N, C-alpha and C positions, 0 to 999 in steps of 0.2 A: 454671296451665298455659298455656303460650304456643303458639299454633298459627298457622302461616302457610298461607294458601290462595291458589291462583292457577290460573286456566285459562290454561295457558302456550302453547297453540296450537303444540305441537311443541317438543320439547326443544332442537332445533337445535344450533348450535355453541357456541363458547366464550362468546359474549356472554350467552346465557341462563344458562349455568352460572355465570358470574361474578356475574350479577345475583342469582340464587338464593342463592349463597354469601354475598353481601354482606348480603342481608336476613336470612338465617338467623343470621349472625354478629352483626349489629347488634341484632337482637331477642332473641338468646339463645333461639332456638326449641327447644321440646321435641318438636314434631310438625309435619309438613308434608304438605299435601294438594295434589296437582297433578292437573288434568284435561286431557284431550286431549294426552297426551304424543306421540301419533301414532307410537308405537314398538311393534313386535311383540314384541321381546325386549329385556331389559335385563340388565346384569351388575352384580356387586358394585362393580367399579371405577367404572362410570359413576354409580352411586348415591352412592358415597363421594365422588366429585368434586363432586357437588351440595352436599354438606354441608361438605366440606373435612376430614373425619376418617373413620377406618375403623370406629369404634364406632357403626355405624348399621344398624338393621334396616329392611327394606322389603318391601312386597307390591305386585305389579304385576297389574293387570287389563287385559289387552291388548285388550279389547273385540272389535269385529268387524274383524279384520285391521288393528288399529291405530286404527280409528275409534272414538271414544268411550272411549279407553283412560284408565286411572287409575293413579296412583302414590301410595302412602302410605308415608312415611318417618318414623322416630323415632330419637331419640338414646337408646342403650341405658342411659346413665347417668341419664336422666330418666324413661324409660318402660319398664316391664318387660312385654314381650309375653307374652300367654297363649294366645290363639287368634284366628282371624278367620273371618268369613263373607263370601262374595263372590257377587255376582249381576250381572245385566245392569244396568249404570249405577251400581254402588256397591261399595265395600269397607268393611266394618265391622271395625275392629280393636279387640279387647278386651285390656285389660291393667291395670296398676297404675301410677299416677303416684307415683313413688318419694318425692318430697319431702313430699307431703300424705298418702301411704299410702291413696289413694282409688282404687277400681276404676272405670275409665273405659271408655266405648265411644266411639271417634271414627270417625264415618262420613263417608267421602269420596264425594261424590255428583256424578254428571254425568247430567242428565236429557235424554232425547231431545227433539227439537223438536215432534213430533206429539203430539196430545192423548191418543191411545190409549196411546202409549208412556209418557207421564207418569203416567197413571192406573195402569198396570201396575207402574211403579216405586214409586208411593206405597203401593200395596197390598202389594208385596213388603217394603218397609221396615217397614210396620205389623206384618207377620207376624214379621219378625226381632225387633222390639221385644217382642212377646208371648212369644217363647220364650227371650228373654235378659233375665233379671231380675238385680237386685243391682248394677247399674252406674249411674253418672251419664253422661248422654248429651250428645254434641255432634255435630250434623249440619252439615257445611259443604260448599260446592261451588257448581257452576253448575246451578241448578235450572231454568233456561230458563222461568221462570214469574214472574209478578208478582202482588201481592196487591191492587192497585187500578190503574185506568187511568192514574193520575197517575205511575206508576212506569215508564211506557213512552212515549217521545216520538219523533216523527218516523217511527214505524212504522205502516203502514196497518192500521187496525182490522180484525180478522178476525171471522168469524161466531162461531167457537168461543171467542173471548177471554173472554166473560162466563162461559161454562161452565168455562174454565180457572181463572179467578179464584175462582169458587165452590168448585171441586174442591180447589184448592191450600189455600185457607183452611180447608176442611173437614178436610183431611189434617193441617194444623198443629194444629187444635183437638183432633182425635181422638188425636193423638200426645202431647197436653199439652205442646206446645213453646212456648218463649218466644224471640222474636227479639231478639238483643242490640241495644242502641242503636248507631246508626251515627255514627261520628266522621269528619269529612272530607267527601268528595263525596257528593252525593245519589244519583248513578248510578254503576254499576260497569262497564258496557260501553258503548263508544263506537264507532260506525261510523267507519272510517278517513277518510271524506270529511266527517265531522262533521254529517251530515244526520239521524242517529238516535242514540238513547241509551236505555238501559234499566237497571233495577236487578234483575239476574237472579242475581248472585252474592250468597249470603246465608249467615248463620250462625245456627243455632237451637240452644238448649240446653234441658234439662229443669230443673224446679224444684230438684232435688237438686244439680245443677251449681252453681247460684247460691248454695246454702247453703255450698259450699266456697269458691267464688270469687265473692263477692257484687258486686264492682265490675267484672265482665267487660263488655267492649265490643268492637265490631269496628271497627278503624281501617282506613280506605280509603287506600291509598298511591297515589302518582302512577303513571300508565301509563309503561312504558318498553319492555318487550320483547313486549307482547301488546296486543290491543285490549280486554283485560279488566284491571281494576285488582286488584292483590294486596290481600288482606285479612289483617290480623293480629288474632288474638283474644288478649286479655290482660286481666288484672285489675290496674288501677293504683289504688292508694290514696294519697290526698293528705291532709295534715293541714291542715284549714281552720280550726283553732283551736277554742275552746270553742263548743259548740252553744247556740243560743238557748233561753231558758226557754219551755217549753210545758206547758200543763196538759192532762189527759185528762178528757174528759167523764164517763167512767165513775167517776172518783174521787168525784164528788158524790153517787153513789148510796150511798156508805158513810156511815152516820149519824154516825160519829165523825170524819169527815174535816175538816170545818170547825173543830171544836173543837181538833183536833190542830194544824192550821195556825195558829190563833190563839195557842195556848199556845206553840208553837215560835217564832213571830214575836216574841212579847213577851219570850222568854228571850234573844234575840240582843242583843249590845251591839256598837256600832261607833262610831268617832270620825270627825269631819269634818263637812262641810256636809250638808244634807238629801239631796242627790243621792247622795253617797258612802255615807251611812248606808243609804239604800234599796238601792243596788247590793250592798253587802256582806251585807245581810240576805237579799236575794233569792238571793245565791250560797249562803248557808248553808241556806236553805230548799230550794233545788234539790237539795243533797246529801242532806238528810233525806228529801225526797220520793222520791228514788231508792231509799233503803233501805226506806221504808214501802211503796212500790209493789211492790218485790220480795217483801216479806213477805205482802202482801195480795192483789195482782193478778196476780203472775206465775204463780200456780198455779190459775187459775180452772178450767181443764179438769180438773185433778186433784181440785179441790174438788167439781166436778160429779160425777165418777166416784165419789167417796167418798159423797156424798149419795145417789146412786142405789143404791149397794150397801147402805147403811143402810136405805133404803126397801124394797129387795128382802128384806132379812132380816126387817124388821117385817111385811111382807106374808106371808112364809112362816109366821111365828109366828101371824098372824091366821088363816091357812088351817087351822092345826093347833089353833086354839082356845086358844092360849096367850097371846094379846095382851090385857093388862089395860088399865085406864084410863090408867095412866102411859104405856104404849106407844102408845096412840092419840093422846095429847097430844104425845108425841115425834114421831109421824108427821106430825101437822099442822104442827109446827114445821119439820120437814125439808122438807115441800112448800113452805112459805113461803120457806125458805132457797134452795131450788132455783129458784123463780121469780125471786128477787132476784139469784141468781148468773147466770141466763140473761140477765137484763136488763143486767147488767154486761158480759157477753161480747158481746151484741148492740151495745151502745153503743161498746165498744172497737173491734170490727171495722168498724162503720159509719164511725167517725171515720177509721180508717186507709184504708178503701177508697173512700169517697165514690162508690160505684157504685150506680146505680138497681136493678140486678138483685139486689142484696143482699136487697131486700124480697121477692123471689120465692123465698127459701129456698135460695139457692145458696152459703151461707156456708161449708159444709163440703166443697165440691168442690175438687179439685186445681186446676181452672181458676180458681176464686176466689182461692186463695192465690197462684197464678202471677200473676194480675192485680195483686194488691197489690204484689208485687215489681217487676213491669213498670212500674207507675205511678211508683214511687220512682226507678227507673232513667231513665225517660223525662223526669221533671221535674228531674233532677239537672243542674246546670251543669257541663258536661264540660270546658270550656276556651274559649279565644278564639283567633282568628287575628290575629296581629300582623304586618302586612305580608303576607308569603307563608308565614310560619312558624306552625304550630299550637303553642299553649302551654297547659299545664295547671297551671302553678305557681300556687298560691293568691295569692301576692303580686302577680303580673303580672295575673291575672284581676281582682283587686280594683282595681288601678290603671286598667286599661282600662275597667272598668265605671264608675268614677268619672269618667273622661274623657268617656265617652259621655253620661252624665247632665248633666255640666257643659256640653257642647256643645249639648245639646237644651234645657236649661232655664235656662241662665245668661242674664240680661237684659243688654242692652247699656247703655252709659251714656246714650245718647240714645234714648229710647223712641219718638221720633217723634210724640209727642202735643202738640198746640198748643191752648191755650185763649185765645189772644189775641182780644179783641173779644167774648168770650162774657160776657153779663150774667147773673149769678146773682141769684135772688130772695133777699132778706135780711129778717130781722125787725127791727122798730124797737125802740128801748129800752123803750117802754111794753109792746109785745107780749112781749118777753123777760121783763120783770118779772112779767107776768101768768102766764107759764108756770112760773116758779120760786116763785111766791107760795104760802104755806100755805093749805090748804083752810079755809074758814070753817065754823062750826057749821051755819049755814043750808044751805050747799052739801051738806054730808054728809047732813043730814036729808032733803033733797030727793032725793038720789041713792038713799038707802035706802028 
């Protein structure tokens, strides 16, 4: 799903309309969120002109006589509207993304500048989330808040800033939100005279959203018609070629794993030099390990549930006095299998997360799994800037990375090292013969 977001600072005249139409068209947007339209009333004709077509649905929150007004628009061929909720500072539109058949909630947000107003908005949004289940969520807009002091430059520090940061982060965590990785500028708002800048325009999604659009990012466009940058939310997947071979620590807990690997490795045949043979065998092993992993490790949670159910049945038999010696031995075996299965699950999640708080028992929380996905998104190479153009094509990224390392680590022909006039100590012929001579029997006896 592609979403365009902008604090437009007033719909204005033709310039802003043409700008929005150009972005919507070039990005092939499904949904648009605008803040501060500064309009009391809007018509179909005006909303249609923003998109350039008539098959557009829209909801307008006029705010306080135009101040803090919001406008949410969607293309009817891409998004099927169901209902909406509206309050001070937000519009939540619920519907179905037609292409993916996913029920979505897209929340257009404009937060007031004062802290009390922000807290009231956060509380209201949390209540909306509680009563509206069954949808994947995306919250975007001008939150007028930062998550750390580094996201606000040139603005005089206020007494309540620390409280704002804590409150905003607490809201994000309680809502189980994930902020999408930022591509482009670090800041989204710039003061016209260039003395201040902040990152207050943001996009958050839930874990379920990333299950449908796993490569979602927020792209920051250049400023043109507002002091805010437009954001484009989209999921762009690139083919980076074959993935490197990786082993999973949990595999080694299986008693038959090493024997299986050895047997498979010896069964492979390949022609060529040692390097080619090794590469081809590794390629075959990777394919076999995928199949083996799917059969043995992909259903660890199901295996655990099955073991627990079997234990429950045996415990019930024991309570009724029907459990014999065979049943007791079976229960001991199941307890051992459960411990082994838990060890595999812990190792697998620990390797994926690399998070200290895993040790504190948080592996089953929504926050934990969100952090797993966030780490993957954060560590991903998103692209490179070539000249003034952002590029995400794998071939270009590889070429630029190669150029960077060549420029950093390529040695020049003249290293600038001079050894003229330096006298090195050397061994005489007799000393050299002594060093390479065989040990005599007397020397060995003396040493021993």
